[in-house]
C-alpha positions as CSV (number, residue, x, y, z in Angstrom):
1,M,-7.5,-12.8,0.9
2,L,-7.4,-9.3,-0.6
3,I,-4.3,-7.2,-0.1
4,G,-4.1,-3.5,-0.6
5,Y,-1.2,-1.1,-1.1
6,T,-1.1,2.7,-0.7
7,R,1.7,5.2,-1.3
8,I,1.9,8.9,-0.9
9,S,4.9,11.1,-1.8
10,R,5.0,13.4,1.2
11,H,4.1,13.2,4.9
12,E,1.8,16.3,4.4
13,Q,-0.4,14.2,2.1
14,N,-3.1,12.0,3.5
15,Q,-3.8,8.3,2.9
16,D,-7.2,8.2,4.4
17,L,-9.1,8.1,1.1
18,Q,-7.0,5.3,-0.2
19,L,-7.3,3.4,3.1
20,D,-11.0,3.8,3.3
21,T,-11.4,2.6,-0.3
22,L,-9.3,-0.5,0.2
23,T,-11.1,-1.3,3.5
24,Q,-14.5,-1.0,1.8
25,A,-13.3,-3.2,-0.9
26,G,-12.6,-5.9,1.7
27,C,-8.8,-5.8,1.9
28,Q,-7.7,-7.6,5.1
29,T,-4.0,-6.5,4.8
30,I,-3.0,-3.0,3.7
31,N,0.6,-2.1,3.2
32,T,1.4,1.7,3.2
33,E,4.4,3.8,2.2
34,T,5.5,7.3,2.1
35,M,8.3,7.9,-0.4
36,L,9.4,10.4,-3.0
37,G,10.1,9.5,-6.6
38,A,8.8,6.9,-9.0
39,K,11.8,4.6,-9.2
40,Q,12.7,4.0,-5.6
41,H,12.6,0.5,-4.2
42,R,9.1,-0.1,-2.7
43,F,9.5,-2.5,0.2
44,E,5.8,-2.5,1.2
45,L,4.7,-3.1,-2.4
46,E,7.0,-6.1,-2.6
47,A,5.8,-7.3,0.8
48,A,2.2,-7.2,-0.5
49,R,3.2,-9.1,-3.6
50,D,5.0,-11.7,-1.6
51,V,1.9,-12.3,0.6
52,K,-0.3,-12.6,-2.5
53,E,2.1,-15.1,-4.1
54,G,2.5,-17.1,-0.9
55,V,6.3,-16.4,-0.5
């Protein structure tokens, strides 16, 4: 199973291109986040990793 993850920094930005690309690549699950800053805790990224690792 392919799992995708997208992140944008601001609500004004658009995730459509990322979502389209991941869907075309065959991702069955796509976790998305909107958050500022590079060092914040990324809950959706961790959730995607947990699914991949079978946690």
